[in-house]
C-alpha positions as a LaTeX table, in Angstrom:
\begin{tabular}{lrrr}
\hline
Residue & $x$ (\AA) & $y$ (\AA) & $z$ (\AA) \\
\hline
Thr1 & 129.49 & 148.07 & 62.33 \\
Lys2 & 130.56 & 147.04 & 66.01 \\
Ser3 & 128.87 & 143.77 & 67.26 \\
Lys4 & 128.84 & 142.21 & 70.60 \\
Val5 & 131.91 & 140.29 & 71.38 \\
His6 & 131.82 & 136.95 & 73.13 \\
Val7 & 134.74 & 135.10 & 74.63 \\
Leu8 & 134.30 & 131.22 & 74.25 \\
Tyr9 & 136.47 & 128.37 & 75.96 \\
Val10 & 137.36 & 125.40 & 73.88 \\
Asp11 & 136.97 & 121.90 & 75.67 \\
His12 & 138.69 & 118.70 & 75.17 \\
Lys13 & 136.39 & 117.78 & 72.07 \\
Gly14 & 137.20 & 121.02 & 70.12 \\
His15 & 133.92 & 122.69 & 70.74 \\
Pro16 & 133.81 & 126.16 & 71.84 \\
Ala17 & 131.57 & 127.09 & 74.79 \\
Pro18 & 130.89 & 129.96 & 77.30 \\
Leu19 & 132.60 & 129.71 & 80.52 \\
Ser20 & 129.39 & 129.05 & 82.39 \\
Ser21 & 128.53 & 125.71 & 80.56 \\
Cys22 & 132.44 & 124.39 & 80.91 \\
Phe23 & 133.45 & 122.16 & 83.85 \\
His24 & 137.24 & 121.66 & 84.87 \\
Ala25 & 137.99 & 117.94 & 86.12 \\
Thr26 & 139.90 & 118.14 & 89.32 \\
Gly27 & 142.47 & 115.36 & 88.36 \\
Thr28 & 143.17 & 116.24 & 84.80 \\
Arg29 & 143.93 & 119.45 & 82.94 \\
Arg30 & 140.84 & 118.57 & 80.46 \\
Leu31 & 138.16 & 121.31 & 80.04 \\
Ser32 & 134.62 & 119.91 & 79.34 \\
Ser33 & 131.60 & 121.34 & 78.38 \\
Ser34 & 127.74 & 120.75 & 78.44 \\
Val35 & 126.96 & 122.08 & 74.97 \\
Glu36 & 124.87 & 119.69 & 72.69 \\
Arg37 & 127.57 & 119.52 & 69.76 \\
Phe38 & 128.89 & 116.19 & 68.39 \\
Pro39 & 130.74 & 114.50 & 69.61 \\
Pro40 & 129.54 & 115.53 & 73.21 \\
Ala41 & 132.13 & 115.95 & 75.79 \\
Thr42 & 130.02 & 114.96 & 78.92 \\
Ile43 & 127.31 & 112.53 & 79.57 \\
Thr44 & 124.11 & 113.28 & 81.73 \\
Glu45 & 122.91 & 110.75 & 84.37 \\
Ile46 & 119.77 & 111.23 & 86.18 \\
Asp47 & 120.23 & 111.03 & 90.15 \\
Ser48 & 116.92 & 111.52 & 91.38 \\
Ala49 & 113.54 & 113.62 & 91.00 \\
Tyr50 & 111.38 & 115.78 & 93.13 \\
Cys51 & 107.93 & 117.66 & 93.10 \\
Pro52 & 108.54 & 121.22 & 92.34 \\
Gln53 & 105.50 & 121.92 & 94.93 \\
Ser54 & 105.79 & 119.74 & 97.58 \\
Leu55 & 109.37 & 119.27 & 97.18 \\
Ser56 & 109.31 & 115.64 & 98.39 \\
Phe57 & 112.31 & 113.78 & 96.66 \\
His58 & 112.19 & 110.41 & 95.37 \\
Asp59 & 114.97 & 107.80 & 93.73 \\
Val60 & 115.06 & 107.23 & 89.87 \\
Thr61 & 113.35 & 103.97 & 90.25 \\
Ser62 & 110.22 & 105.05 & 91.80 \\
Ala63 & 110.47 & 108.30 & 90.01 \\
Ala64 & 110.42 & 106.59 & 86.59 \\
Arg65 & 107.71 & 104.20 & 87.94 \\
Glu66 & 105.42 & 106.86 & 88.93 \\
Gly67 & 106.29 & 109.81 & 86.71 \\
Tyr68 & 103.88 & 112.39 & 88.43 \\
Ser69 & 103.50 & 113.68 & 91.71 \\
Pro70 & 100.31 & 112.08 & 93.42 \\
Lys71 & 99.42 & 115.20 & 95.28 \\
Ala72 & 100.32 & 118.23 & 93.05 \\
Gln73 & 98.09 & 119.68 & 90.26 \\
Gln74 & 98.90 & 122.01 & 87.59 \\
Cys75 & 96.77 & 124.50 & 85.55 \\
Pro76 & 95.51 & 123.15 & 82.32 \\
Leu77 & 96.02 & 126.72 & 80.68 \\
Cys78 & 99.37 & 127.94 & 81.93 \\
Phe79 & 100.90 & 124.86 & 83.67 \\
Thr80 & 101.43 & 126.74 & 87.00 \\
Ala81 & 101.11 & 124.85 & 90.09 \\
Leu82 & 97.61 & 124.86 & 91.76 \\
Ser83 & 96.91 & 125.80 & 95.34 \\
Leu84 & 93.78 & 125.24 & 97.21 \\
Gly85 & 91.42 & 128.14 & 97.07 \\
Val86 & 88.24 & 129.02 & 99.28 \\
Ser87 & 85.07 & 130.93 & 98.22 \\
Glu88 & 84.20 & 134.19 & 99.43 \\
Asp89 & 81.38 & 132.98 & 101.51 \\
Gly90 & 83.98 & 130.28 & 103.01 \\
Lys91 & 81.83 & 127.38 & 102.10 \\
Thr92 & 83.60 & 125.70 & 99.40 \\
Cys93 & 87.03 & 125.11 & 98.24 \\
Phe94 & 88.64 & 124.27 & 94.80 \\
Tyr95 & 91.61 & 124.32 & 92.72 \\
Asn96 & 92.80 & 127.78 & 91.93 \\
Cys97 & 95.72 & 129.12 & 89.69 \\
Gly98 & 97.21 & 132.26 & 90.97 \\
Ser99 & 98.99 & 133.05 & 87.31 \\
Cys100 & 95.93 & 133.06 & 85.27 \\
Gly101 & 93.07 & 133.13 & 87.22 \\
Trp102 & 91.72 & 129.43 & 86.21 \\
Asn103 & 89.88 & 127.45 & 88.99 \\
Ser104 & 88.09 & 124.22 & 88.99 \\
Thr105 & 84.56 & 125.39 & 89.63 \\
Ser106 & 84.06 & 125.40 & 85.83 \\
Cys107 & 84.80 & 121.77 & 85.71 \\
Gly108 & 82.76 & 120.70 & 88.80 \\
Leu109 & 85.57 & 119.93 & 91.11 \\
Thr110 & 84.50 & 121.71 & 94.29 \\
Gln111 & 84.39 & 120.54 & 98.01 \\
Pro112 & 82.42 & 122.03 & 100.93 \\
Val113 & 84.22 & 122.94 & 103.90 \\
Thr114 & 83.00 & 123.79 & 107.42 \\
Ala115 & 84.46 & 126.81 & 109.24 \\
Glu116 & 85.17 & 126.84 & 112.90 \\
Lys117 & 83.27 & 129.28 & 115.24 \\
Asp118 & 85.56 & 132.22 & 114.62 \\
Gly119 & 84.99 & 131.95 & 110.89 \\
Gln120 & 88.58 & 130.24 & 110.21 \\
Ile121 & 89.00 & 127.07 & 108.41 \\
Ser122 & 91.31 & 124.66 & 110.17 \\
Arg123 & 94.25 & 122.92 & 108.46 \\
Val124 & 92.68 & 119.88 & 109.21 \\
Glu125 & 89.73 & 120.86 & 107.30 \\
Leu126 & 91.50 & 121.94 & 104.31 \\
Ala127 & 93.66 & 118.98 & 104.32 \\
Arg128 & 90.39 & 116.75 & 104.15 \\
Ala129 & 89.12 & 118.80 & 101.55 \\
Leu130 & 92.15 & 118.78 & 99.28 \\
Glu131 & 92.00 & 114.64 & 99.58 \\
Glu132 & 88.56 & 114.89 & 98.61 \\
Leu133 & 89.32 & 117.01 & 95.60 \\
Gly134 & 92.03 & 114.43 & 94.58 \\
Ile135 & 89.57 & 111.65 & 94.62 \\
Met136 & 86.92 & 113.54 & 92.55 \\
Leu137 & 89.64 & 114.30 & 90.18 \\
Ser138 & 90.97 & 110.80 & 89.85 \\
Ala139 & 87.32 & 109.72 & 89.11 \\
Lys140 & 86.71 & 112.11 & 86.24 \\
Arg141 & 89.95 & 111.01 & 84.68 \\
Glu142 & 89.09 & 107.46 & 84.85 \\
Lys143 & 85.97 & 108.14 & 83.21 \\
Ala144 & 87.70 & 109.70 & 80.42 \\
His145 & 90.13 & 106.96 & 80.13 \\
Gln146 & 87.11 & 104.55 & 80.06 \\
Ala147 & 85.77 & 106.35 & 77.03 \\
Val148 & 88.95 & 106.27 & 75.53 \\
Ala149 & 89.47 & 102.49 & 75.99 \\
Ala150 & 86.15 & 101.75 & 74.61 \\
His151 & 86.67 & 103.70 & 71.45 \\
Ser152 & 90.29 & 101.92 & 70.81 \\
Gln153 & 88.48 & 98.67 & 71.28 \\
Ala154 & 86.04 & 99.48 & 68.77 \\
Leu155 & 88.46 & 100.88 & 66.37 \\
Ser156 & 90.48 & 97.56 & 66.69 \\
Ser157 & 87.40 & 95.59 & 66.03 \\
Ala158 & 86.42 & 97.32 & 63.10 \\
Trp159 & 89.73 & 97.18 & 61.60 \\
Glu160 & 89.84 & 93.44 & 62.37 \\
Lys161 & 86.58 & 92.93 & 60.85 \\
Arg162 & 87.33 & 94.95 & 57.69 \\
Thr163 & 90.38 & 92.79 & 57.18 \\
Lys164 & 88.27 & 89.56 & 57.34 \\
Gln165 & 85.83 & 90.83 & 54.79 \\
Gln166 & 88.11 & 92.36 & 52.33 \\
Pro167 & 88.38 & 89.89 & 49.21 \\
Gln168 & 91.53 & 88.66 & 47.90 \\
Asn169 & 91.89 & 88.24 & 44.42 \\
Lys170 & 93.76 & 85.21 & 43.71 \\
Asn171 & 94.08 & 85.81 & 40.17 \\
Leu172 & 96.11 & 88.79 & 40.53 \\
Lys173 & 99.53 & 88.61 & 38.73 \\
Asp174 & 102.74 & 90.32 & 39.51 \\
Gly175 & 104.32 & 92.81 & 36.95 \\
Pro176 & 102.38 & 95.36 & 34.36 \\
Glu177 & 100.25 & 92.85 & 32.93 \\
Gly178 & 98.57 & 92.06 & 36.33 \\
Trp179 & 97.07 & 95.40 & 37.35 \\
Ser180 & 95.64 & 98.70 & 35.59 \\
Val181 & 95.19 & 102.30 & 36.42 \\
Glu182 & 91.56 & 101.77 & 36.17 \\
Ala183 & 91.91 & 98.74 & 38.61 \\
Leu184 & 93.96 & 100.71 & 41.32 \\
Glu185 & 91.30 & 103.59 & 41.26 \\
Ala186 & 88.38 & 101.20 & 41.65 \\
Ser187 & 90.14 & 99.49 & 44.51 \\
Leu188 & 90.88 & 102.79 & 46.43 \\
Gln189 & 87.29 & 103.87 & 46.13 \\
Asp190 & 85.96 & 100.56 & 47.49 \\
Lys191 & 88.50 & 100.83 & 50.50 \\
Lys192 & 87.41 & 104.11 & 51.08 \\
Lys193 & 83.83 & 102.92 & 51.49 \\
Leu194 & 84.81 & 100.22 & 53.64 \\
Tyr195 & 86.73 & 102.91 & 56.02 \\
Ser196 & 83.53 & 104.93 & 56.12 \\
Leu197 & 81.32 & 102.12 & 57.12 \\
Asp198 & 83.37 & 100.43 & 59.62 \\
Val199 & 85.11 & 103.18 & 61.62 \\
Pro200 & 82.95 & 104.21 & 64.74 \\
Thr201 & 82.32 & 107.58 & 65.23 \\
Glu202 & 79.82 & 107.66 & 68.08 \\
Gly203 & 80.71 & 107.77 & 71.72 \\
Ile204 & 83.79 & 110.00 & 71.83 \\
Ser205 & 84.12 & 113.53 & 70.58 \\
Ile206 & 86.78 & 112.80 & 68.07 \\
Asn207 & 86.10 & 113.85 & 64.50 \\
Val208 & 87.11 & 111.15 & 61.86 \\
Glu209 & 87.86 & 112.94 & 58.52 \\
His210 & 88.95 & 111.07 & 55.44 \\
Val211 & 91.60 & 113.17 & 53.40 \\
Ser212 & 92.52 & 112.96 & 49.85 \\
Leu213 & 95.53 & 114.57 & 48.45 \\
Asp214 & 93.35 & 115.48 & 45.30 \\
Asp215 & 90.76 & 117.46 & 47.49 \\
Asp216 & 91.45 & 121.19 & 48.18 \\
Pro217 & 92.46 & 121.97 & 51.77 \\
Ala218 & 89.52 & 123.14 & 53.98 \\
Pro219 & 89.79 & 126.42 & 55.81 \\
Ala220 & 90.77 & 125.68 & 59.56 \\
Ser221 & 87.54 & 125.89 & 61.88 \\
Glu222 & 87.54 & 128.21 & 64.78 \\
Thr223 & 87.51 & 126.69 & 68.01 \\
Val224 & 85.29 & 127.38 & 70.88 \\
Leu225 & 88.47 & 127.91 & 73.14 \\
Ser226 & 89.95 & 130.42 & 70.75 \\
Asp227 & 91.55 & 132.25 & 73.47 \\
Ile228 & 93.37 & 129.21 & 75.04 \\
Ser229 & 97.04 & 128.74 & 73.66 \\
Gln230 & 97.36 & 125.48 & 71.26 \\
Ile231 & 99.98 & 124.01 & 73.56 \\
Ala232 & 97.43 & 123.73 & 76.44 \\
Leu233 & 94.86 & 122.45 & 74.37 \\
Glu234 & 97.19 & 119.65 & 73.18 \\
Met235 & 98.43 & 119.17 & 76.59 \\
Ser236 & 94.94 & 118.91 & 78.16 \\
Phe237 & 93.82 & 116.81 & 75.15 \\
Leu238 & 96.42 & 114.27 & 76.13 \\
Ser239 & 96.04 & 114.13 & 79.83 \\
Gln240 & 92.20 & 113.83 & 79.48 \\
Gly241 & 91.94 & 110.51 & 77.68 \\
Phe242 & 92.50 & 111.90 & 74.40 \\
Glu243 & 89.25 & 113.70 & 74.33 \\
Gln244 & 89.27 & 117.06 & 72.41 \\
Pro245 & 87.88 & 119.65 & 74.93 \\
Gln246 & 84.99 & 121.63 & 73.48 \\
Ala247 & 84.48 & 124.40 & 76.66 \\
Met248 & 86.27 & 125.37 & 79.65 \\
Gly249 & 84.29 & 122.85 & 81.81 \\
Asp250 & 85.87 & 119.99 & 79.99 \\
Leu251 & 89.36 & 121.13 & 81.07 \\
Leu252 & 90.88 & 119.30 & 84.21 \\
Pro253 & 93.96 & 119.90 & 86.17 \\
Leu254 & 96.85 & 118.34 & 84.92 \\
Pro255 & 99.17 & 116.12 & 86.76 \\
Met256 & 102.51 & 117.66 & 88.03 \\
Pro257 & 105.49 & 115.98 & 86.57 \\
Tyr258 & 108.45 & 115.31 & 88.50 \\
Arg259 & 111.74 & 117.31 & 87.93 \\
Val260 & 114.83 & 115.47 & 87.80 \\
Arg261 & 118.18 & 116.40 & 89.27 \\
Glu262 & 121.15 & 115.58 & 86.95 \\
Ser263 & 124.78 & 114.80 & 87.49 \\
Arg264 & 127.60 & 115.25 & 84.58 \\
Arg265 & 130.47 & 113.12 & 84.00 \\
Cys266 & 133.71 & 113.75 & 81.63 \\
Arg267 & 133.74 & 111.32 & 78.80 \\
Ala268 & 137.68 & 111.63 & 78.43 \\
Glu269 & 138.10 & 110.43 & 82.05 \\
Leu270 & 135.37 & 107.71 & 81.74 \\
Glu271 & 137.26 & 106.14 & 78.88 \\
Glu272 & 140.36 & 106.16 & 80.94 \\
Gly273 & 138.61 & 104.06 & 83.90 \\
Arg274 & 138.08 & 107.09 & 86.50 \\
Pro275 & 134.76 & 107.97 & 87.83 \\
Gly276 & 134.96 & 111.61 & 85.86 \\
Ile277 & 132.23 & 113.30 & 88.12 \\
Leu278 & 131.85 & 116.95 & 87.33 \\
Leu279 & 128.65 & 117.89 & 88.81 \\
Lys280 & 126.58 & 115.76 & 91.54 \\
Pro281 & 123.65 & 117.28 & 93.16 \\
Lys282 & 122.24 & 116.17 & 96.69 \\
Leu283 & 119.14 & 114.16 & 97.04 \\
Asn284 & 116.91 & 116.30 & 98.93 \\
Pro285 & 116.33 & 119.33 & 96.87 \\
Leu286 & 116.04 & 121.81 & 99.92 \\
Glu287 & 119.68 & 121.05 & 101.12 \\
Gly288 & 121.67 & 124.22 & 101.20 \\
Asp289 & 118.56 & 126.29 & 101.70 \\
Ser290 & 118.82 & 128.87 & 104.36 \\
Ser291 & 115.38 & 127.46 & 106.08 \\
Leu292 & 117.67 & 124.49 & 107.28 \\
Arg293 & 120.20 & 124.73 & 110.50 \\
Ser294 & 123.25 & 123.80 & 108.72 \\
Gly295 & 124.83 & 123.64 & 105.12 \\
His296 & 123.76 & 127.03 & 103.85 \\
Gly297 & 124.74 & 127.57 & 100.27 \\
Gln298 & 125.92 & 123.79 & 99.77 \\
Trp299 & 123.58 & 122.67 & 97.13 \\
Trp300 & 126.00 & 120.11 & 95.39 \\
Lys301 & 128.02 & 117.02 & 96.34 \\
Lys302 & 130.35 & 118.10 & 94.16 \\
Asp303 & 130.83 & 121.13 & 91.72 \\
Ser304 & 133.60 & 121.35 & 89.10 \\
Ser305 & 132.24 & 124.45 & 87.35 \\
Ala306 & 135.06 & 126.12 & 85.50 \\
Ile307 & 133.77 & 129.42 & 86.56 \\
His308 & 135.36 & 128.64 & 89.96 \\
Val309 & 138.64 & 127.50 & 88.40 \\
Met310 & 139.53 & 129.18 & 85.03 \\
Pro311 & 140.41 & 133.00 & 84.93 \\
Arg312 & 137.47 & 134.78 & 83.38 \\
Ile313 & 138.12 & 136.77 & 80.26 \\
Gly314 & 135.71 & 139.97 & 79.18 \\
Val315 & 135.86 & 142.35 & 76.62 \\
Leu316 & 135.71 & 146.04 & 78.10 \\
Lys317 & 136.12 & 147.88 & 74.89 \\
His318 & 135.75 & 147.12 & 71.29 \\
Glu319 & 136.94 & 149.57 & 68.73 \\
Val320 & 137.80 & 149.99 & 64.96 \\
His321 & 140.79 & 151.95 & 63.92 \\
Gly322 & 141.47 & 151.74 & 60.05 \\
Thr323 & 142.48 & 148.39 & 59.20 \\
Phe324 & 142.64 & 147.21 & 62.61 \\
Arg325 & 139.90 & 145.55 & 64.96 \\
Val326 & 141.00 & 146.19 & 68.76 \\
Phe327 & 139.63 & 144.91 & 72.05 \\
Leu328 & 140.70 & 145.81 & 75.59 \\
Leu329 & 140.22 & 142.38 & 77.28 \\
Lys330 & 139.83 & 142.01 & 81.18 \\
Val331 & 140.93 & 138.76 & 83.01 \\
Thr332 & 139.96 & 138.04 & 86.52 \\
Asn333 & 141.34 & 135.52 & 88.89 \\
Pro334 & 137.92 & 133.70 & 90.48 \\
Thr335 & 140.61 & 131.26 & 92.83 \\
Leu336 & 141.39 & 132.06 & 96.40 \\
Gly337 & 144.80 & 131.62 & 95.72 \\
Pro338 & 147.31 & 133.51 & 93.34 \\
Val339 & 147.58 & 132.52 & 89.54 \\
Arg340 & 150.33 & 133.15 & 87.20 \\
Leu341 & 149.23 & 133.39 & 83.38 \\
Arg342 & 150.21 & 134.58 & 79.90 \\
Phe343 & 148.63 & 134.53 & 76.17 \\
Thr344 & 150.34 & 133.03 & 73.03 \\
Ser345 & 149.20 & 131.77 & 69.62 \\
Ser346 & 146.82 & 128.76 & 69.47 \\
Lys347 & 147.12 & 125.69 & 67.27 \\
Tyr348 & 143.18 & 125.35 & 67.58 \\
Gln349 & 142.23 & 124.54 & 63.71 \\
Gly350 & 138.30 & 124.22 & 64.34 \\
Glu351 & 136.03 & 121.33 & 65.40 \\
Arg352 & 136.94 & 117.88 & 64.22 \\
Asn353 & 134.78 & 116.44 & 61.68 \\
Ala354 & 133.75 & 113.27 & 63.42 \\
Phe355 & 131.89 & 111.85 & 60.63 \\
Met356 & 134.80 & 111.93 & 58.28 \\
Glu357 & 136.61 & 109.71 & 60.89 \\
Ser358 & 133.88 & 107.25 & 61.11 \\
Thr359 & 134.61 & 106.28 & 57.51 \\
Gly360 & 138.07 & 105.33 & 58.13 \\
Thr361 & 140.10 & 108.57 & 56.89 \\
Asp362 & 143.63 & 108.37 & 58.81 \\
Thr363 & 144.07 & 112.15 & 58.38 \\
Pro364 & 141.80 & 114.27 & 60.87 \\
Thr365 & 139.83 & 117.08 & 59.09 \\
Tyr366 & 138.64 & 120.39 & 60.90 \\
Asn367 & 135.72 & 122.66 & 60.34 \\
Thr368 & 136.58 & 126.21 & 60.45 \\
Thr369 & 132.94 & 127.29 & 59.71 \\
Met370 & 130.69 & 126.55 & 62.94 \\
Ala371 & 126.89 & 126.69 & 62.97 \\
Asn372 & 124.43 & 127.56 & 65.72 \\
Leu373 & 127.27 & 128.29 & 68.16 \\
Leu374 & 126.04 & 128.84 & 71.64 \\
Val375 & 127.40 & 132.09 & 72.96 \\
Asp376 & 125.39 & 132.87 & 76.19 \\
Glu377 & 123.76 & 129.99 & 78.07 \\
Ile378 & 121.62 & 132.22 & 80.57 \\
Phe379 & 119.67 & 134.20 & 77.33 \\
Glu380 & 120.06 & 130.95 & 75.41 \\
Gln381 & 121.70 & 133.03 & 72.32 \\
Tyr382 & 123.01 & 131.30 & 69.48 \\
Ile383 & 125.13 & 132.59 & 66.24 \\
Glu384 & 124.08 & 131.10 & 63.10 \\
Ser385 & 127.24 & 130.90 & 61.46 \\
Val386 & 131.08 & 131.61 & 62.82 \\
Glu387 & 134.15 & 131.68 & 60.71 \\
Leu388 & 137.03 & 130.75 & 62.21 \\
His389 & 140.09 & 132.66 & 61.05 \\
Thr390 & 143.13 & 130.40 & 62.08 \\
Ser391 & 145.98 & 132.52 & 60.39 \\
Thr392 & 145.36 & 135.98 & 61.95 \\
Leu393 & 147.20 & 135.17 & 65.16 \\
Lys394 & 149.41 & 132.42 & 63.93 \\
Asn395 & 152.45 & 134.70 & 64.30 \\
Met396 & 151.69 & 136.43 & 67.41 \\
Lys397 & 154.39 & 136.63 & 69.93 \\
Gln398 & 153.74 & 135.34 & 73.69 \\
Thr399 & 152.91 & 138.07 & 76.12 \\
Glu400 & 154.77 & 138.50 & 79.00 \\
Ser401 & 153.25 & 136.43 & 82.11 \\
Val402 & 151.20 & 138.28 & 84.96 \\
Glu403 & 150.50 & 137.10 & 88.36 \\
Leu404 & 147.17 & 137.77 & 89.59 \\
Leu405 & 146.05 & 137.69 & 93.32 \\
Ser406 & 143.58 & 135.95 & 95.03 \\
Ala407 & 139.72 & 136.76 & 94.55 \\
Glu408 & 138.63 & 139.15 & 97.25 \\
Asp409 & 135.17 & 139.55 & 98.56 \\
Ser410 & 133.44 & 142.28 & 96.71 \\
Phe411 & 131.29 & 143.67 & 99.64 \\
Ile412 & 134.29 & 143.61 & 102.04 \\
Glu413 & 136.40 & 145.50 & 99.64 \\
Leu414 & 133.63 & 147.84 & 98.38 \\
Gly415 & 135.29 & 151.11 & 97.77 \\
Gly416 & 138.99 & 149.78 & 98.36 \\
Lys417 & 141.66 & 150.61 & 96.40 \\
Ser418 & 141.86 & 147.16 & 95.15 \\
Arg419 & 138.94 & 147.42 & 93.01 \\
Glu420 & 140.12 & 150.87 & 91.35 \\
Ile421 & 140.66 & 150.67 & 87.65 \\
Pro422 & 144.54 & 151.47 & 86.79 \\
Phe423 & 145.33 & 154.71 & 85.49 \\
Glu424 & 146.83 & 153.11 & 82.16 \\
Val425 & 143.24 & 151.80 & 81.39 \\
Gln426 & 141.38 & 154.53 & 82.26 \\
Asn427 & 143.55 & 156.76 & 79.59 \\
Trp428 & 144.16 & 153.52 & 77.30 \\
Lys429 & 144.05 & 154.66 & 73.61 \\
Phe430 & 145.26 & 152.34 & 70.59 \\
Asp431 & 148.13 & 153.69 & 68.61 \\
Glu432 & 147.85 & 152.50 & 65.02 \\
Ser433 & 151.14 & 153.80 & 63.83 \\
Ala434 & 153.05 & 151.49 & 66.28 \\
Arg435 & 151.35 & 148.36 & 64.94 \\
Glu436 & 151.77 & 146.68 & 61.50 \\
Glu437 & 150.49 & 143.23 & 62.46 \\
Ser438 & 148.10 & 141.37 & 64.65 \\
Ala439 & 149.60 & 141.77 & 68.32 \\
Met440 & 148.61 & 141.42 & 71.85 \\
Arg441 & 150.34 & 143.16 & 74.93 \\
Leu442 & 149.70 & 143.62 & 78.67 \\
Val443 & 148.32 & 147.09 & 79.52 \\
Ala444 & 148.06 & 146.99 & 83.28 \\
Ser445 & 147.39 & 144.55 & 86.25 \\
Ser446 & 145.91 & 145.21 & 89.67 \\
Ser447 & 145.30 & 142.84 & 92.31 \\
Ser448 & 143.26 & 139.81 & 90.74 \\
Thr449 & 142.51 & 141.65 & 87.69 \\
Ala450 & 144.76 & 142.02 & 84.55 \\
Phe451 & 144.13 & 144.17 & 81.25 \\
Phe452 & 145.54 & 143.33 & 77.75 \\
Glu453 & 145.26 & 144.65 & 74.38 \\
Leu454 & 144.51 & 142.48 & 71.34 \\
Ala455 & 144.71 & 144.04 & 68.02 \\
Leu456 & 143.55 & 142.06 & 65.00 \\
Ala457 & 145.01 & 143.38 & 61.42 \\
Asn458 & 143.12 & 143.47 & 58.64 \\
Ala459 & 139.78 & 142.47 & 60.36 \\
Ser460 & 137.93 & 145.74 & 60.28 \\
Ala461 & 135.58 & 144.76 & 57.12 \\
Thr462 & 135.53 & 140.95 & 57.64 \\
Thr463 & 132.05 & 140.71 & 59.02 \\
Ser464 & 130.43 & 143.25 & 56.93 \\
Glu465 & 131.14 & 141.16 & 53.44 \\
Ser466 & 129.79 & 138.04 & 54.79 \\
Ser467 & 126.77 & 136.92 & 57.13 \\
Ser468 & 129.36 & 134.81 & 59.24 \\
Gln469 & 130.69 & 136.42 & 62.36 \\
Leu470 & 134.79 & 136.50 & 62.74 \\
Ala471 & 136.38 & 134.11 & 65.28 \\
Val472 & 140.07 & 134.13 & 66.17 \\
Pro473 & 141.75 & 131.34 & 68.46 \\
Leu474 & 143.82 & 132.62 & 71.26 \\
Ala475 & 145.74 & 130.34 & 73.88 \\
Leu476 & 145.34 & 131.18 & 77.67 \\
Glu477 & 148.44 & 129.39 & 79.31 \\
Val478 & 148.29 & 128.96 & 83.36 \\
Glu479 & 151.01 & 128.00 & 85.54 \\
Ala480 & 150.15 & 125.14 & 87.56 \\
Gly481 & 152.44 & 124.62 & 90.49 \\
Asn482 & 155.03 & 126.75 & 92.39 \\
Gly483 & 152.31 & 128.43 & 94.27 \\
Ser484 & 150.20 & 129.38 & 91.21 \\
Trp485 & 146.69 & 127.75 & 90.68 \\
Glu486 & 146.73 & 125.39 & 93.66 \\
Ser487 & 143.08 & 125.59 & 93.95 \\
Ser488 & 142.65 & 123.67 & 90.60 \\
Leu489 & 144.18 & 120.49 & 92.75 \\
Ile490 & 146.46 & 119.64 & 89.87 \\
Pro491 & 149.71 & 118.58 & 90.87 \\
Lys492 & 152.98 & 119.98 & 89.24 \\
Ser493 & 154.38 & 118.16 & 86.42 \\
Thr494 & 158.17 & 117.21 & 86.53 \\
Lys495 & 158.91 & 116.73 & 82.87 \\
Asp496 & 159.86 & 120.17 & 81.42 \\
Glu497 & 159.05 & 123.74 & 82.10 \\
Ser498 & 156.50 & 123.98 & 79.25 \\
Ala499 & 154.38 & 121.18 & 80.57 \\
Asp500 & 153.62 & 123.37 & 83.87 \\
Trp501 & 151.66 & 125.81 & 81.79 \\
\hline
\end{tabular}
């Protein structure tokens, strides 16, 4: 059967990753990725944080100290940012969720407002009402926290009292002669009685239940808020003083947590003493937005994403002809300058076993079977098991080099000849009689795009006999210098010709 084909790029740590998760350092020829595999190729640093509702931003120190936005609130059911709602008669305002329809009238968080002569409510009056609602909400949260503090203090006192009153048997000896099963069971029963007498159960709506491994599990009881998700109940439980909500009136608006803005650095460059910055955001989350006068689209201080530099490889067709599995690949130049490239066999042997290296083994070992491999970052698609066949393209001959022109604006060249598919690609058919082993050849090229044919011998039934997906390594060589790949900012090497690729 035909399955979806994915093209992954290998970073400098040997981890396959989609191109959208890769970064290309401007000073070296290393490819880094943000995939969560060990050992990681990049590190993450938090630069700033901002409120997703008011868009107010803070530095790392102040954001870590506060943790939550002092003005914004979120819905206790669906975690959507709450807005200020006004009743139909225009006399009361409250917190309102535009997603699930929840409002704070159920928990008594309302504030009267006064309309003007024309029936409209001024912004000053709405700001005053919003401030008063915040004060009322803080008071309700403080009251809930006081109940929790009192219960914690009573619980601590009970445990301390029980420890002091517990008799200590000075005649107890170590070893089999100092204890018996009967004495152990009697001691457990005495401790159970002490627990039931000393633990306070009044003053807070938390049910204390003593569970024994010998008892049968009790059936789960239905809660009053059965139509609310368990995650929402747990979040409300944590934010409102650990008091289990029993009805809709017990749910209070949740504080809005800050969202962080992260930067990434290459681990290999950091080890060599360079900054290694791959991605660095701006402090203000609005910088780059069209609402500002300048800087439209400039969202980052630095962005070394590989999608802007590395040639993009996609699969147009995937067919099975006898014992051959054939792919028609499309290679696109994303840069603003010409790029010369070619394909050849790869020396990639799989992910390095870092755990074996930590034991002091001199010979590196590689894992050809990779589990939970990320293949699509946008849809968060993973493949449970991938089997790497390193010998399939081991003897593949190098393809001829092709020069791709600079990328052109899709809207400017809409309908132009540069966007047309070559005739050789439209009428492409795989000739099985002309192939005896795995090979790759150039089909056609047009402007900033080239098309290659990849044929894998004896790979038609590989994926059907095993639960693992088939993967083959392939090397993409790009010429740096001589007018090629100048946008990568990598100077031309002067050692030998092979070092320029």
